[in-house]
N, C-alpha and C positions, 0 to 999 in steps of 0.2 A: 476597436473597430471590428465589425463582424467580417465573416468570409464573402457574403453576398455583396458587401460594398467594395471590397477588394477585388472581386470578379468584375464588377461593373466598370470600376477604374481601369483595370488592365484590358478590357473590351473596347472601352472607348479610345485609350491610348493606341490600341493596335489599329483602329480605325483611321485614327489621324496618322498614323505612321505609315499606312499603306498609302493613304491620299499624298503625303509627302513624297512617297517613293516614286508614285505614278508622274508626278510634276517633271520631274527630270528628265525621263525618257519623252515625254511630251515635247518638251522644249528642244530636246536634242533633236528629236524627227522633223521638227519644223525648221530648224538650222540645217540639216543635212537636206532635206526636199528644195530648201530655197536656194542654197548653193549650188545644187545639182542644177536648177532652172537657170541660174546665171551661167553656169559653166556651158549648158546646151545653147543658150543665147549667144554666147561669144564663138564657140566652136560646134555648129550644127553636125558636122561630119563625125564628132565624137560621142554623139548622143547615145549610141548602143553601149559602149563601154562605160559612159559615166551612169547610164540607167542600172547596169548590173553591179557597180560599185555603190550606188545609192542604195539598192536594196540590200546589199551586205551591211551597209552601214545603219539602216533601218534596224536588220535583224540584230545586230549587236547591242543596238540600243534597247530595242523592246526586251532583250535578254533583262536589263537591269529591272524593269517592271515586274517580269516572272520571278526574279530572285527577290523581290519585295513580298509577293503573294505567297512563295514558297516560305520565306522566313516567318511570316505569321502563322503558319501551320507548324512550323518546327518548333517554335517557342509557345505554343498555346498550352 
């Protein structure tokens, strides 16, 4: 097996790995936003505090996608 084939395989695996790393945060953000909307519907007076908490949850969930991108560059 020559080096060009090996590099081609690792590049494809890295692309698939990032795709898998992006699925988790996508699902997580959907759940966080959905549950926040449910909570706002139940208690509209708490909408401001819930929105701040939702944005914090989204930020921490997106951090997982950024870690996936950084991992690609670190192990390249």
